[in-house]
C-alpha positions in Angstrom: 74.6 14.3 11.4 73.6 15.3 14.9 75.7 17.1 17.4 77.4 15.4 20.4 77.5 18.8 22.1 75.4 21.9 21.4 76.1 25.4 22.6 73.4 28.1 22.1 74.1 31.7 23.0 72.0 34.9 23.1 71.9 38.2 24.9 68.5 36.9 26.2 69.6 33.7 27.9 68.5 34.1 31.5 67.9 37.8 30.6 64.3 38.6 29.8 64.4 41.7 27.6 62.6 40.6 24.4 61.0 38.0 22.2 64.2 35.9 21.8 63.9 35.0 25.4 60.6 33.3 24.6 62.1 31.5 21.6 65.0 30.0 23.6 63.2 29.3 26.9 60.4 27.4 25.1 62.8 25.6 22.8 64.9 24.4 25.7 62.7 21.6 26.8 62.7 20.0 23.4 66.5 20.4 23.1 67.0 18.8 26.5 64.9 15.9 25.4 67.0 15.5 22.2 70.4 16.2 23.8 70.0 15.7 27.6 72.6 17.9 29.4 74.5 18.0 26.1 73.0 21.3 25.2 74.5 24.3 27.1 73.0 27.8 26.9 75.4 30.8 27.3 74.1 34.2 28.5 75.5 37.5 29.8 76.5 38.1 33.4 77.0 41.9 33.7 75.8 42.4 37.3 72.1 42.3 36.5 69.8 40.0 38.6 69.1 36.6 37.2 65.9 35.3 39.0 65.7 32.2 36.8 69.3 31.1 37.2 70.1 28.3 39.6 73.7 27.9 40.5 75.2 24.4 40.5 78.8 23.9 41.5 78.6 20.2 40.7 77.7 20.8 37.0 80.9 20.6 34.9 82.8 20.8 38.2 86.2 20.0 36.7 85.9 22.7 34.1 84.5 25.2 36.7 87.6 24.6 38.9 90.0 25.0 35.9 88.4 28.3 34.8 88.5 29.7 38.3 92.2 28.7 38.6 93.0 30.3 35.2 91.2 33.5 36.0 90.8 34.4 32.3 87.0 33.9 32.4 84.5 34.9 35.0 81.6 32.5 34.7 78.7 31.2 36.8 77.5 27.7 36.0 74.1 26.3 36.8 70.7 25.6 35.3 68.1 27.8 33.7 64.9 27.6 35.8 62.6 26.9 32.9 60.9 23.8 31.5 63.7 21.2 31.0 66.1 23.1 33.3 69.0 23.0 30.8 72.6 23.7 31.8 73.5 27.4 31.5 76.8 29.3 31.7 76.7 33.1 32.4 79.8 34.9 31.4 81.0 38.4 32.5 82.2 40.2 29.4 83.3 43.4 31.1 86.9 42.3 31.9 87.5 42.1 28.1 86.9 45.8 27.5 90.7 46.6 27.3 90.9 44.0 24.5 88.2 45.7 22.4 90.4 47.5 19.9 92.5 44.5 19.3 89.4 42.4 18.7 87.9 45.0 16.3 91.2 45.2 14.4 91.3 41.4 14.1 87.7 41.3 12.8 88.5 44.0 10.3 91.7 42.4 9.1 90.2 38.9 8.7 86.6 39.4 7.9 86.2 43.0 6.9 83.9 43.9 9.8 83.9 47.7 10.1 83.5 48.8 13.8 84.8 52.3 13.3 81.3 54.0 13.5 80.0 51.9 16.3 77.8 53.4 19.1 75.2 52.4 21.6 75.1 48.7 22.6 77.6 47.6 20.0 80.7 47.3 22.3 78.8 45.4 25.0 77.3 43.0 22.5 80.5 42.3 20.6 82.5 41.8 23.8 79.9 39.4 25.0 80.0 37.5 21.7 83.8 37.3 22.1 83.5 36.1 25.7 81.0 33.4 24.6 83.5 32.1 22.0 86.2 32.0 24.7 83.9 29.9 26.9 83.2 27.5 24.1 86.9 27.2 23.2 87.8 26.6 26.9 85.1 24.0 27.3 86.1 22.3 24.0 89.8 21.9 25.0 89.2 21.0 28.6 86.9 18.1 27.7 88.9 17.2 24.6 86.1 17.3 22.1 88.3 17.1 19.1 86.6 13.8 18.0 83.1 15.0 18.8 80.6 16.8 16.7 80.2 20.2 18.2 77.7 23.0 17.3 77.9 26.6 18.4 74.6 28.4 17.7 74.6 32.2 17.9 71.5 34.4 17.8 71.2 37.9 16.3 73.9 40.4 15.2 74.9 40.8 18.9 76.6 37.4 18.8 78.0 37.8 15.3 81.6 38.2 16.4 81.3 34.9 18.2 80.7 33.1 14.9 83.7 34.9 13.3 86.0 34.3 16.2 85.4 30.5 16.2 85.7 30.4 12.4 89.2 31.8 12.8 90.4 30.2 16.0 88.4 26.9 16.4 87.3 25.9 12.9 86.5 22.3 14.0 83.4 23.7 15.7 80.4 24.0 13.4 78.7 27.4 13.6 75.0 28.3 13.2 73.9 31.9 13.0 70.3 33.0 13.2 69.0 36.4 12.5 65.5 36.9 14.0 65.2 40.3 12.2 67.9 42.0 10.2 69.2 45.2 11.9 68.9 47.2 8.7 65.4 45.9 7.8 64.0 46.8 11.2 65.6 50.2 10.9 64.2 50.9 7.5 60.7 50.0 8.7 61.1 51.8 12.0 62.2 55.0 10.3 59.0 55.2 8.3 60.5 54.2 5.0 58.6 51.9 2.6 60.3 48.5 3.1 58.3 46.2 0.8 57.5 48.4 -2.2 61.2 49.1 -2.7 62.7 45.9 -1.3 64.2 44.8 -4.6 65.9 48.2 -5.0 67.5 48.5 -1.5 71.2 47.9 -1.0 71.9 46.9 2.6 75.4 48.5 2.8 74.0 51.8 1.4 71.0 51.9 3.7 73.3 51.1 6.7 75.3 54.2 5.9 72.1 56.3 5.4 70.6 55.1 8.7 73.9 55.1 10.7 73.8 51.4 11.2 77.2 50.6 9.6 78.8 48.6 12.4 75.8 46.4 13.4 75.0 45.7 9.7 78.6 44.9 9.0 79.0 42.3 11.7 75.6 40.8 11.0 76.3 40.5 7.3 79.7 38.9 7.7 78.4 36.4 10.3 75.7 35.4 7.9 78.2 34.8 5.1 80.9 33.0 7.2 78.6 30.8 9.4 78.5 27.2 8.4 74.7 27.5 8.4 72.8 30.7 8.3 69.1 30.6 9.3 66.2 32.9 9.8 62.7 32.5 11.2 60.3 33.0 8.3 60.1 33.1 4.5 59.4 36.8 4.5 62.6 37.5 6.5 64.5 35.1 4.2 63.7 37.5 1.4 64.8 40.4 3.5 68.1 38.6 4.3 68.7 37.8 0.7 68.3 41.4 -0.4 69.9 43.3 2.5 72.6 40.9 3.7 73.2 39.5 0.2 72.9 36.0 1.6 70.0 33.7 1.3 69.4 31.7 4.5 70.4 28.0 4.3 67.4 27.0 6.4 64.2 28.7 7.6 63.7 27.8 11.3 60.2 28.9 12.5 59.7 29.7 16.1 57.7 27.1 18.0 55.9 27.1 21.3 55.5 24.8 24.3 52.0 24.2 25.7 53.1 23.0 29.1 52.2 26.3 30.9 48.8 26.7 29.3 46.2 25.6 31.9 43.6 23.0 30.9 40.2 22.0 32.1 38.8 23.6 35.2 42.2 25.3 35.8 41.7 27.2 32.5 38.2 28.4 33.5 39.5 29.6 36.9 42.5 31.4 35.4 40.3 33.1 32.8 37.8 34.2 35.3 40.5 35.6 37.7 42.1 37.5 34.8 38.8 39.1 33.7 37.9 40.1 37.3 41.3 41.7 37.7 41.2 43.5 34.5 37.6 44.8 34.9 38.3 45.8 38.5 41.2 48.0 37.5 39.3 49.5 34.6 36.3 50.2 36.9 38.4 52.0 39.4 40.1 54.0 36.7 36.9 55.0 34.9 34.8 55.4 38.1 32.0 53.1 36.9 31.0 49.4 37.0 32.1 47.7 33.9 29.8 45.1 32.3 31.1 41.6 33.3 30.5 40.5 29.7 32.5 43.3 28.2 34.5 42.5 25.1 38.1 42.6 26.0 40.7 43.1 23.2 44.4 43.7 23.5 47.7 44.4 21.7 51.0 43.7 23.3 54.7 43.4 22.5 57.6 45.9 22.0 57.0 49.6 21.8 57.6 49.8 18.0 54.8 52.2 17.2 54.6 51.6 13.4 56.3 48.2 13.1 54.0 46.5 15.5 50.9 48.3 14.3 50.1 50.1 17.5 48.8 53.0 15.4 46.5 50.7 13.5 45.2 49.2 16.7 44.2 52.7 18.1 42.6 53.7 14.8 40.6 50.4 14.8 39.3 51.1 18.2 38.5 54.7 17.3 36.6 53.4 14.2 34.5 51.2 16.4 34.0 54.0 18.9 32.8 56.4 16.3 30.6 53.9 14.5 28.5 53.2 17.6 28.0 49.6 16.3 29.3 47.5 19.2 26.5 45.8 21.1 28.9 44.8 23.9 30.9 47.3 25.9 34.4 47.1 24.5 37.6 47.6 26.5 40.9 47.9 24.4 44.2 47.3 26.2 47.5 48.5 25.0 50.0 46.3 26.9 53.2 47.7 25.7 56.2 48.7 28.0 57.0 52.4 27.7 59.2 54.8 29.7 57.3 54.1 32.9 57.8 56.2 36.0 55.7 54.4 38.6 52.3 52.8 39.2 49.7 55.5 39.8 49.5 56.1 43.5 45.8 57.1 43.3 44.8 54.0 41.4 47.0 51.7 43.6 45.4 53.2 46.7 41.8 52.6 45.7 42.6 49.1 44.6 44.4 48.1 47.8 41.8 49.7 50.1 38.9 48.9 47.8 37.7 52.5 47.9 34.5 53.1 45.9 35.1 55.5 42.9 32.1 57.1 41.2 33.9 59.4 38.7 36.8 59.1 36.3 40.3 59.6 37.6 42.6 62.1 36.0 43.9 60.8 32.7 41.6 57.7 32.7 43.5 56.0 30.0 46.7 55.2 31.9 47.5 52.7 34.7 51.1 53.8 35.3 52.6 57.3 35.1 55.1 57.9 32.3 58.2 60.0 32.1 57.9 62.8 29.6 54.3 61.8 29.0 53.7 64.7 26.8 56.0 63.1 24.2 54.5 59.6 24.3 53.1 58.6 20.9 50.4 56.4 22.3 49.1 59.0 24.7 49.2 61.6 22.0 47.3 59.4 19.5 44.7 58.5 22.1 44.1 62.1 22.9 44.2 63.3 19.3 41.7 60.6 18.3 39.2 62.0 20.7 38.9 59.2 23.2 37.3 60.3 26.5 36.5 56.9 28.2 33.2 58.5 29.2 30.5 56.1 30.5 28.4 57.0 27.5 30.9 55.6 25.0 30.8 51.9 24.1 34.5 51.7 23.5 37.2 52.6 26.0 40.9 52.3 25.7 43.5 51.6 28.5 47.3 51.9 28.2 49.3 49.6 30.4 52.8 50.8 29.8 54.8 48.4 31.9 56.3 44.9 31.9 53.7 42.4 33.0 56.0 40.5 35.3 53.6 40.0 38.2 54.9 42.9 40.3 53.8 46.0 38.4 52.0 47.5 41.4 48.5 47.6 39.8 47.6 44.2 38.2 50.3 42.2 39.9 49.8 39.3 37.5 52.2 38.1 34.8 51.3 38.6 31.1 50.0 35.1 30.5 47.7 35.3 33.5 46.1 38.4 32.0 46.2 37.3 28.3 43.9 34.3 29.2 41.1 36.8 30.1 40.9 38.4 26.7 38.3 37.8 24.1 40.6 38.8 21.2 44.0 40.1 20.4 45.1 42.3 17.5 48.7 42.4 16.1 48.4 44.4 12.8 52.2 44.4 12.3 54.0 46.2 9.4 57.3 44.6 10.3 57.2 41.3 12.1 59.7 38.5 11.1 57.8 35.9 13.1 55.3 37.1 15.6 55.2 35.3 19.0 52.4 37.4 20.4 49.7 36.0 18.1 51.0 32.5 18.5 50.9 32.9 22.3 47.4 34.2 22.0 46.0 31.2 20.2 48.0 28.9 22.5 45.8 30.3 25.3 42.6 29.9 23.2 42.3 33.6 22.4 41.5 34.3 18.7 43.8 36.8 17.1 44.1 39.1 14.1 47.5 39.6 12.4 48.8 40.4 9.0 50.5 38.6 6.1 53.6 40.7 6.7 54.2 38.7 9.9 56.0 35.4 9.5 53.4 33.7 11.8 50.5 35.2 9.8 52.0 33.9 6.5 52.5 30.4 8.1 48.9 30.4 9.5 47.6 31.1 6.0 49.1 27.8 4.8 46.8 26.0 7.2 43.6 28.0 7.5 41.8 30.5 5.2 42.4 33.3 7.7 39.5 35.3 6.4 37.6 35.3 9.7 38.5 35.2 13.4 36.5 32.0 13.5 39.6 30.4 12.0 41.4 31.2 15.2 43.7 33.5 13.3 42.5 36.1 10.9 45.2 37.2 8.5 44.8 40.7 7.0 46.6 41.6 3.8 48.9 44.6 4.5 51.0 46.6 2.1 52.9 49.9 2.1 49.8 51.8 1.1 46.6 50.1 2.3 46.5 51.5 5.9 42.9 52.6 5.8 41.8 49.3 4.3 43.5 47.4 7.1 41.8 49.5 9.8 38.4 49.0 8.1 38.9 45.2 7.8 40.1 44.7 11.3 37.2 46.8 12.7 34.7 44.5 10.9 36.4 41.3 12.1 36.3 42.4 15.7 32.7 43.6 15.4 31.7 40.2 14.0 33.6 38.4 16.8 32.0 40.5 19.5 28.5 39.3 18.4 29.3 35.6 18.7 27.3 33.7 21.3 29.0 31.6 24.0 28.8 28.3 22.1 30.4 29.9 19.0 33.1 31.4 21.2 33.9 28.0 22.7 34.2 26.5 19.2 36.6 29.3 18.2 38.6 28.7 21.3 39.1 25.0 20.4 40.0 26.0 16.9 42.8 28.2 18.4 44.1 25.3 20.5 44.1 23.0 17.5 46.1 25.5 15.3 48.6 26.3 18.1 49.3 22.6 18.5 50.7 22.5 15.0 53.3 25.2 15.9 54.7 23.3 18.9 58.5 22.8 19.0 58.1 19.1 18.5 57.1 19.9 14.9 59.5 22.8 14.2 62.6 21.4 15.8 63.2 19.3 12.7 64.2 22.6 10.9 66.9 23.1 13.5 68.1 19.5 13.0 68.4 20.2 9.3 70.5 23.3 10.2 72.7 21.3 12.5 73.3 18.7 9.8 74.3 21.3 7.3 76.6 23.0 9.7 78.3 19.8 10.8 78.8 18.6 7.2 80.5 21.9 6.3 82.7 21.8 9.4 83.6 18.1 8.7 84.6 19.0 5.1 86.7 21.9 6.4 88.4 19.7 9.0 89.2 17.1 6.4 90.8 19.6 4.1 92.9 21.0 7.0 94.1 17.5 7.8 95.0 16.8 4.2 
């Protein structure tokens, strides 16, 4: 069965704060092709700017008028300014704060969700999920969808209460719940505990108490159990869900990608050259020297999860290359990870804007933007402790770019993809990575990458290529709880070998990257979601029939 109407909600709809934004914004075009204007995304409207939201008063005009007249919901209706331009509803959840305790009691009474030890972003998330459910219920009744097949798809624990509310108050709607990473699994890994060696011995409820994750874990677990179809993004996370949530996913739904914004032909060459010139110009000013135009540029990016994302491994790899003295090409390593940034460096910004010649290193020649409490920053401390100097005599330099690459950072002023295209390699040596968009993005732009078999994407890539060399487009390194040094050594060797490739070999590798990335496009992976929709609708239909009887 396929849905007549599909609602998909997330905290990251029109709200770019993490990787799920990329998942949904790239999937949107394929969903629009399958369900033209019958897919509606629902996101939060809490006063923050929404640069990619386009208001449209004519869209669902009757429902908009009814909602405004009723005054129960505060919504804005329009289109998400991404490929496909799907309909989107932004809902303000703040007016529901007085109903919080009533909602939590209902969730405890009906589903056993324990919100008593909640803190942090729990209230906002759950109230948003509640508001999403109210939007769906309002839309459902206004358009009289009783005889239609309706799917409500909720992403991550933040939307868990939406699943539960509809199960109780609108059971005719089929629910899909996707966890992109279990809250407790991420917490175990982030707290330095051994996740994989002891996976079979962990009890999710017990670990939630130990790590003070009771409320988030509780709502996530119940949503997984009560949803008509529970999904996750990779086989490795499916094992995690089975152990920690005591519920095996019904379907694994890998994250795909859309190639429509990857330049081709001459445009690709122009973009790549512009990216390299921009990167090398900034580095040259920061280091007070002219950087070799053929320098080997390598990067890591993503969220600032120091251990989970393998940032520690990346710095150690670069330090191993620096100390070995083996690189034939000058090597510049970029850590493109948003941190607690204060402002772009005024001195660096000035010499870039005025093109002032610089013949000696700037103060702290590792950093493009000043940080708050820089003395406590783990990346800066590791760089310093490892002995990096960025002196002209050293073949390997390291640069920390601690800001969101949104095109207006004050130093590079180019979005992330417009800098990624200039790299020669990327490294994502993740310890905890349910899927791994960053390595997939890398090969989509023709940049070979190194990842691990603990990343969902890495495990998927290994089913298609050997993954023993970066010549495969993706090199997949085996990572365990206790082989850190081996991982550092292996990645060092892979990068050294890649840096020695001649231009013709590099071009062959680039094409290999494109070919592999094409196999991860949404047009291939969307079938997994169609399976999930079918399972959810079948279960909802069975429930509806039993209610009628």
